[in-house]
C-alpha positions as CSV (number, residue, x, y, z in Angstrom):
1,X,24.1,26.0,-13.6
2,X,21.8,25.5,-16.5
3,X,19.0,23.5,-14.8
4,X,16.1,24.3,-16.9
5,X,15.9,24.9,-20.6
6,X,12.6,26.7,-20.4
7,X,14.2,29.1,-17.7
8,X,11.5,28.7,-15.4
9,X,12.5,28.9,-11.7
10,X,13.1,25.5,-10.2
11,X,11.9,24.2,-6.8
12,X,12.7,21.0,-5.3
13,X,10.6,19.0,-2.6
14,X,12.7,16.5,-0.9
15,X,12.1,13.9,1.7
16,X,13.5,10.5,3.2
17,X,13.0,7.6,5.2
18,X,15.5,6.9,8.1
19,X,18.0,4.9,5.8
20,X,18.0,7.9,3.4
21,X,17.9,11.1,5.7
22,X,21.7,11.6,5.9
23,X,22.3,11.4,2.0
24,X,19.1,13.8,1.7
25,X,20.5,16.2,4.1
26,X,23.9,16.3,2.2
27,X,22.1,16.9,-1.2
28,X,19.9,19.6,0.1
29,X,23.1,21.4,1.2
30,X,24.3,21.2,-2.3
31,X,20.9,22.6,-3.7
32,X,20.9,25.5,-1.2
33,X,24.6,26.5,-2.2
34,X,23.0,26.7,-5.8
35,X,20.2,29.0,-4.5
36,X,17.7,26.4,-5.7
37,X,14.3,26.8,-3.7
38,X,14.2,23.8,-1.4
39,X,11.1,22.3,0.7
40,X,12.3,19.7,3.0
41,X,9.5,17.3,4.4
42,X,11.8,15.8,6.7
43,X,11.9,11.9,7.7
44,X,9.0,9.6,7.7
45,X,8.5,6.0,6.4
46,X,9.5,5.4,2.9
47,X,5.9,4.8,1.6
48,X,4.6,8.0,3.3
49,X,7.3,10.2,2.0
50,X,7.3,8.9,-1.5
51,X,3.7,9.3,-1.8
52,X,3.7,12.7,-0.5
53,X,6.4,14.0,-2.9
54,X,4.6,12.3,-5.8
55,X,1.5,14.1,-4.7
56,X,3.1,17.4,-4.4
57,X,4.9,17.3,-7.7
58,X,1.8,16.2,-9.4
59,X,-0.3,18.9,-7.9
60,X,2.4,21.4,-8.7
61,X,2.3,21.1,-12.5
62,X,-1.3,22.5,-12.4
63,X,-1.4,24.7,-9.6
64,X,1.8,26.6,-10.2
65,X,3.0,26.2,-14.0
66,X,5.4,29.2,-13.9
67,X,7.6,27.1,-11.6
68,X,9.1,23.9,-12.3
69,X,8.7,21.7,-9.5
70,X,10.8,18.5,-9.1
71,X,11.3,16.0,-6.3
72,X,14.3,14.4,-4.5
73,X,13.6,11.5,-2.3
74,X,15.8,8.9,-0.5
75,X,15.5,5.5,1.1
76,X,17.7,2.5,1.7
77,X,17.5,1.3,-1.9
78,X,15.8,4.3,-3.7
79,X,13.2,1.9,-5.0
80,X,10.3,1.9,-2.8
81,X,10.1,5.8,-2.5
82,X,10.1,5.9,-6.4
83,X,7.3,3.2,-6.7
84,X,5.1,5.4,-4.4
85,X,5.8,8.7,-6.0
86,X,4.8,7.2,-9.5
87,X,1.2,6.6,-8.4
88,X,0.5,10.2,-9.3
89,X,-0.1,11.5,-12.9
90,X,2.6,13.6,-14.4
91,X,5.2,12.2,-12.0
92,X,8.3,10.3,-13.6
93,X,10.4,9.1,-10.7
94,X,13.4,7.1,-11.2
95,X,16.1,5.5,-9.1
96,X,19.6,6.6,-10.2
97,X,22.7,5.0,-8.8
98,X,25.1,6.5,-11.2
99,X,25.6,9.3,-13.5
100,X,24.6,7.2,-16.7
101,X,21.2,6.3,-15.1
102,X,20.5,10.1,-14.2
103,X,21.4,11.0,-17.8
104,X,19.2,8.3,-19.3
105,X,16.3,9.1,-16.9
106,X,16.2,12.5,-17.6
107,X,16.8,12.2,-21.5
108,X,14.4,9.5,-22.0
109,X,11.9,9.5,-19.3
110,X,11.6,13.2,-18.5
111,X,12.3,12.3,-15.0
112,X,11.1,14.9,-12.5
113,X,11.8,12.9,-9.0
114,X,15.2,11.6,-8.3
115,X,15.2,8.7,-6.0
116,X,18.5,7.9,-4.4
117,X,19.9,4.9,-2.2
118,X,21.1,5.9,1.3
119,X,22.6,2.3,1.6
120,X,24.4,1.9,-1.8
121,X,25.4,5.5,-3.1
122,X,28.3,7.4,-1.4
123,X,27.6,11.4,-0.8
124,X,30.2,12.1,-3.6
125,X,28.7,10.0,-6.2
126,X,25.1,11.1,-5.1
127,X,26.2,14.8,-5.5
128,X,27.2,14.0,-9.1
129,X,24.1,12.1,-10.0
130,X,22.1,15.3,-8.6
131,X,24.3,17.6,-10.7
132,X,23.5,15.5,-13.7
133,X,19.6,15.2,-13.0
134,X,19.4,19.0,-12.7
135,X,21.7,19.8,-15.8
136,X,20.4,17.3,-18.4
137,X,17.4,18.3,-20.6
138,X,14.7,16.0,-21.8
139,X,15.6,14.4,-25.3
140,X,19.3,15.4,-25.0
141,X,22.2,13.1,-26.0
142,X,22.8,10.4,-23.4
143,X,24.7,7.0,-22.9
144,X,21.6,5.5,-24.3
145,X,21.9,7.5,-27.6
146,X,25.6,6.8,-27.7
147,X,25.9,10.3,-26.6
148,X,24.5,11.3,-30.0
149,X,21.5,13.4,-30.8
150,X,18.4,11.2,-31.1
151,X,17.4,10.2,-34.7
152,X,14.3,12.4,-35.7
153,X,11.9,9.4,-35.3
154,X,12.9,8.7,-31.9
155,X,13.1,12.5,-30.9
156,X,9.6,12.9,-31.9
157,X,8.4,9.7,-30.0
158,X,10.0,11.1,-26.9
159,X,8.1,14.5,-27.5
160,X,5.2,12.6,-28.0
161,X,5.5,10.2,-25.0
162,X,4.9,12.8,-22.2
163,X,1.5,13.8,-23.4
164,X,0.6,10.0,-24.0
165,X,1.7,8.8,-20.4
166,X,-0.4,11.7,-18.8
167,X,-3.4,10.2,-20.2
168,X,-2.9,6.6,-18.7
169,X,-6.1,5.9,-16.6
170,X,-8.3,8.4,-18.5
171,X,-8.9,6.4,-21.7
172,X,-10.3,3.1,-22.6
173,X,-8.3,0.3,-24.1
174,X,-7.0,0.4,-27.7
175,X,-9.3,-1.4,-30.1
176,X,-8.3,-3.5,-33.1
177,X,-9.1,-0.5,-35.5
178,X,-6.6,1.8,-33.3
179,X,-9.3,3.7,-31.6
180,X,-10.1,3.9,-28.1
181,X,-13.1,2.1,-26.3
182,X,-15.8,3.6,-24.2
183,X,-14.4,2.5,-20.9
184,X,-13.2,5.5,-18.4
185,X,-10.1,3.5,-17.3
186,X,-7.4,1.5,-19.4
187,X,-7.1,-2.3,-18.2
188,X,-3.7,-1.5,-16.9
189,X,-5.1,1.0,-14.3
190,X,-8.0,-0.7,-13.2
191,X,-7.8,-3.7,-10.8
192,X,-11.4,-4.6,-10.8
193,X,-12.3,-4.2,-14.7
194,X,-14.1,-7.1,-16.1
195,X,-14.3,-8.9,-12.7
196,X,-17.4,-10.8,-12.1
197,X,-19.1,-9.6,-8.9
198,X,-21.6,-12.3,-7.5
199,X,-24.4,-11.3,-5.3
200,X,-24.1,-12.1,-1.5
201,X,-27.3,-13.8,-1.1
202,X,-27.3,-13.5,2.7
203,X,-26.8,-9.6,2.5
204,X,-29.3,-8.2,0.0
205,X,-27.8,-5.2,-2.1
206,X,-24.1,-6.7,-1.9
207,X,-21.9,-8.6,-4.3
208,X,-18.4,-9.4,-4.3
209,X,-15.4,-10.6,-6.1
210,X,-12.7,-12.8,-4.2
211,X,-9.2,-12.4,-5.5
212,X,-7.6,-14.6,-3.0
213,X,-8.3,-17.4,-0.6
214,X,-7.3,-17.9,3.1
215,X,-6.0,-15.3,3.8
216,X,-8.8,-13.7,1.7
217,X,-9.0,-10.5,-0.3
218,X,-11.9,-9.4,-2.1
219,X,-13.7,-6.4,-3.6
220,X,-17.3,-5.6,-2.4
221,X,-20.1,-3.5,-3.6
222,X,-23.3,-2.5,-1.9
223,X,-26.1,-0.3,-3.3
224,X,-27.3,2.7,-1.3
225,X,-29.4,2.1,1.5
226,X,-28.4,-1.5,2.1
227,X,-27.9,-2.7,5.7
228,X,-25.7,-5.5,6.9
229,X,-27.5,-6.7,10.2
230,X,-25.1,-7.2,13.1
231,X,-22.7,-10.1,12.8
232,X,-19.2,-11.3,13.5
233,X,-16.2,-13.1,11.8
234,X,-13.8,-15.7,12.9
235,X,-10.9,-13.6,11.6
236,X,-10.0,-9.9,11.9
237,X,-10.3,-7.7,8.5
238,X,-9.1,-4.5,7.0
239,X,-11.3,-2.5,5.0
240,X,-10.5,0.3,2.6
241,X,-13.4,2.5,0.9
242,X,-12.8,2.9,-2.9
243,X,-16.0,4.6,-3.6
244,X,-19.2,6.1,-1.7
245,X,-19.7,6.0,2.0
246,X,-20.8,3.9,4.8
247,X,-21.6,3.8,8.6
248,X,-20.1,1.1,10.8
249,X,-21.3,0.5,14.3
250,X,-18.9,-1.6,16.4
251,X,-21.3,-2.9,18.9
252,X,-18.8,-4.7,20.9
253,X,-16.7,-1.5,21.5
254,X,-19.8,0.9,21.3
255,X,-18.3,2.9,18.8
256,X,-19.5,4.3,15.3
257,X,-17.5,5.1,12.3
258,X,-18.4,7.1,9.2
259,X,-16.1,6.2,6.3
260,X,-15.6,7.8,2.9
261,X,-13.5,7.3,0.0
262,X,-9.7,6.4,1.1
263,X,-10.8,5.8,4.7
264,X,-9.4,2.5,6.4
265,X,-11.0,0.5,9.2
266,X,-9.8,-2.7,10.9
267,X,-12.3,-4.8,12.7
268,X,-10.8,-7.7,15.0
269,X,-12.0,-11.2,15.1
270,X,-15.3,-11.7,17.0
271,X,-16.3,-7.9,17.1
272,X,-20.0,-7.6,16.5
273,X,-20.6,-4.8,13.8
274,X,-23.7,-3.4,12.0
275,X,-23.3,-1.5,8.6
276,X,-25.4,1.0,6.8
277,X,-24.5,2.1,3.2
278,X,-25.1,5.9,2.8
279,X,-24.6,5.6,-1.0
280,X,-23.6,3.3,-3.7
281,X,-20.2,2.0,-2.1
282,X,-17.3,-0.1,-3.3
283,X,-14.5,-1.2,-0.8
284,X,-11.6,-3.8,-0.5
285,X,-11.5,-6.2,2.3
286,X,-8.9,-8.5,3.4
287,X,-9.4,-11.2,6.0
288,X,-6.8,-12.8,8.3
289,X,-8.1,-16.2,7.1
290,X,-11.2,-17.7,5.2
291,X,-14.2,-15.5,4.6
292,X,-17.0,-16.5,7.0
293,X,-20.1,-14.7,8.7
294,X,-22.1,-15.2,11.7
295,X,-25.4,-13.2,12.2
296,X,-26.1,-11.8,15.5
297,X,-29.5,-10.1,14.5
298,X,-31.8,-10.2,11.5
299,X,-32.6,-7.6,8.9
300,X,-35.6,-6.5,10.8
301,X,-34.0,-5.9,13.9
302,X,-31.2,-4.1,12.2
303,X,-33.4,-1.6,10.4
304,X,-35.3,-1.1,13.9
305,X,-32.1,-0.3,15.7
306,X,-30.9,2.2,12.9
307,X,-34.4,3.8,12.8
308,X,-34.4,4.1,16.8
309,X,-31.1,5.9,16.5
310,X,-32.4,8.4,13.9
311,X,-35.4,9.2,16.3
312,X,-33.0,10.0,19.4
């Protein structure tokens, strides 16, 4: 089977959720019968397995360029896993329910992660979709081209598109003169670009921008060294750190958490907690209701408590 025009060895990383695991196992048998190297990540929640396969395929392009690494992922619809796989640079995941979609996805989009539907695709059709995914080269004739070779203009556009797509998130927005701005991220890729952060007067060093109210979502920033005195909220809140690091003392439960980029913490309603920002920090917060805050100590008491802990 001619699965790679560059003749590199092919490896497939596969996984599924509970709705797609049977179809995934069937397709893995097909791949093994073709002597294709397969790594099976097994069964997990659709977002987890889609994200992990996207991460692995993205990393493989840099870590092992001598091998072409593609992904195969299955869930009930094939949509959720594709969305999460596409979070990573250089990953082009497409949900394909029939042969034409697989040919188009490979020819036009250089699809390197095939997502299939365990609920809507029979094993027989899925086997043909997989075969097409393996055999169709990028920029080859496909149903979208009327099964004819692409005109030179479109063929050149497709050839350049992969390089351009890999730059998403690394360049500033296009200016009127066609040049790129100085911003390190494009408008599409930055959820907080151009948002106005307003100081939180009762929390020196802090600022926030509320993006939704009741239930409330907000992006929050604190400068290094800032302290949130012990306080509590009427509603529980979820927190994900986007930049920097912080230390949280849950005084109600007697626990301490050191959080860095990507870490998550849920604080239940009414739990008294104190926070110290170890460096400039940004995070996303989601409250179960409206935003409120009740102090349980002042800044002087908070700093004294933190200093006492350092000495002990």
